C-alpha positions as MATLAB code, in Angstrom:
seq = 'MRGKVVLACTKCGSRNYVTMNNRQGQTTRLELKKFCKTCNSHTIHRETK';
ca = [
      22.459   -7.926  -14.797;
      23.373   -6.241  -11.643;
      21.899   -2.922  -10.331;
      22.340   -0.602   -7.360;
      20.175   -1.222   -4.335;
      19.702    1.175   -1.563;
      19.153   -0.210    2.002;
      16.964    1.770    4.467;
      16.832    1.096    8.274;
      13.511   -0.410    9.167;
      13.590    1.378   12.589;
      14.446    4.948   11.777;
      14.168    4.898    7.884;
      17.388    6.399    7.122;
      19.273    5.136    3.958;
      22.519    4.061    5.099;
      23.921    1.725    2.626;
      24.229    1.245   -1.190;
      25.242   -2.249   -2.555;
      24.808   -4.210   -5.804;
      22.438   -6.959   -6.327;
      21.265   -9.472   -8.912;
      17.683   -8.183   -9.829;
      16.873  -10.883  -12.500;
      14.137  -13.292  -11.191;
      14.066  -11.748   -7.675;
      10.475  -11.183   -6.200;
      11.454  -10.219   -2.679;
      13.301   -7.281   -1.389;
      16.771   -7.593   -0.057;
      16.925   -7.779    3.872;
      20.188   -7.538    5.637;
      21.239   -7.075    9.335;
      23.478   -3.886    9.384;
      24.870   -1.207   11.478;
      22.728    1.850   11.698;
      24.715    5.195   12.597;
      21.484    7.041   13.484;
      19.838    4.414   15.847;
      23.417    3.286   16.850;
      22.597   -0.526   17.007;
      22.323   -3.329   14.582;
      18.893   -3.379   12.782;
      17.251   -4.997    9.683;
      17.691   -2.835    6.603;
      15.448   -3.511    3.643;
      15.897   -2.663   -0.310;
      14.207    0.533   -1.107;
      12.471    1.432   -4.359;
];
């Protein structure tokens, strides 16, 4: 089962990206290095609740 996951910037906290992720059996949050429009740089984005 795949579900929507919202990714938020760790630096400024803005929620920039929405992606799909397989949540079954996952205990840790997804972390990706993406471009943040607010910070104007590449930062780590984490999955939010």
